[in-house]
N, C-alpha and C positions, 0 to 999 in steps of 0.2 A: 320402703326400705327396711331391710332386716336389721335387727339389733346388732349383729355382727358388723355389718357394712357401716352402720353408723357408728360403731366403736372404732373401726379403722379409719374413717374419715375424721373424727374427733382427735385421734392419735396423730394422723397427718397434720391437721391444723395445729396441734399443740407443738409439734416439732418444728413447723415453719415459724410459729411465733417465737420459740425459743431461738431458732436460728437468726431471726430478725433482731431479737433483743440483743444477742451476743455481737451481732455486727454493728449495731447502732452504738453499744457500749465501747466496743473496740474503737470505732471512729470518734467518739467523744473523747476518750482518752488521747487519742493521737492529736486531736483538737486542743486539748488541755496541755500537752506536752510540746506544743508549737510545731508538731509534724506537719500540720496544714493549718491555714488561717481562715478558711471558709469552707462550708459544706451545705448541701441542700438536702431536704427531706420532702419528696414529692409524693402527694397522695391524690386521689381522685377528687378531693374536696378542697385542698389547699396545698400550698407550698410553704416551707419554712426555710428560711436561710440563716444558718448560725455563722457569725463573723466575729473575729477577734481583732483587736487593735491594740497596739503597743502605746501605752500612755507615758506620761513623763516619768523619768527614772526607769525602774524595774517593773512598774505595775502594768498589768495587761487587763483590758476590759473585754467582756463578752456580751454580745447582742444577738437576739433571735427577732427575725422580721418574718411576719406571716402574711401571705397574701390571700385574698378572698376569705378572710375570716368571717365568722358568722357571730351573731349575739351569743348563741348557745356555746360556741367554742371559746370566746373570750370570758363568759361566765365560768365555764369549767376550768379554765386556767387560773382565774382569779381565786376560785375555791381551792384549787391545789395549792396556791401560795399561802393562804390562810391556814391550811391543814400543816404546811410544813415550816410555819413561822414560829 
């Protein structure tokens, strides 16, 4: 593959990733603003269901459920929690 073709492909992939991130961010904010109470992210390796539930009073809790998780995925998620705590 030529360098130019490789550059075009990388540009395409960067744009696709940016569009996906923007869409996910928009959906997440809709979720946090109570515009929806549940949504799914489906990949070839696992599915994540995000769910919100009204608690007592005005509090709201948020949960994520992962299907078909792997030890590596769980380890990666735990590492992210440690980095952001």
